[in-house]
N, C-alpha and C positions, 0 to 999 in steps of 0.2 A: 815425651819422646822416648824415654825408656821402656814405658809398656807397647809402645807401637813397635820397637825394635824386637822386644820379648815376644810379643805375638808373631809377627811376621818371622821370626826365626824358628817357630813352633809350628808354621802354618801347615805342614806335612799331618800334623797330630789332630787337625781340626776335622771333627765329624759330626753327625747327628743321629738321633735315632729314628726308626721307622715311622713313629708317630709325629717327631720334630718335621722330618721331610714332607709329611701330608700337611702339617699345620704352615710351615714357611711357604710351601708351594701354592697353599689356598691365600695365605696372607699378602703374598706379593703378586699373586695372579700369573704365577709363571707357566710357561708352557714345557719347559724342560724337565726332564727326569734328574737331571745333574744338578741338584739343588745345592750339595756341598760346593760343586765345581764354581756355580754361580756366586756362591756368598764368598769363596775365597778369592774370586777375580774382583769383587767389591772391596774386599778388605784390602788387597794388594794396591788397589789405586792410590795414586799417591794423593788425592783429595780427599780420601778418607780420613775423618777424625777418629782416631782411637783413644778412649781413656778407661781407666780402672776404677770403678766405684764397688767398695765391699768385695764380694767374691766372684764379681762379674766383669768383663771387658764389654764396652759398648762402641761399636764400630758404626759411625754416619756417615752416610755419603747419599746426598738428596736424590730421593725424598725417601731415603731406605735408613733402618736402624737395626742393626743386628745386635743380639745378645749372646754372649759366649762365656759358659763356665770357665773360668781362670786357671782352676785346677785339673778339670778334666778334658778341655778343649771341644766340649760339647757344644754346638750351636743349640742355644735354648729356644730362641725364637727369632724372627724378624718380621718388621712392621713397616709399612708405608706411613710416614709421617706427615700429618698434615698441618 
């Protein structure tokens, strides 16, 4: 629960790189160009399961898993979990 509060209290710091945007958009088959906004919306959902493992946070909300670096708040990737 503490990890979830910590991540949510810093949600404004969440960002990604240009390459990350392209990768996430492709992996999630998104039509929107606001990839970060889309991910923030998913992370903020009450049903989202957030946990920290090593240096990354993992945010899971069916069927999506988002990986965020816990030091830089950079969205590394997002995938559809099968």
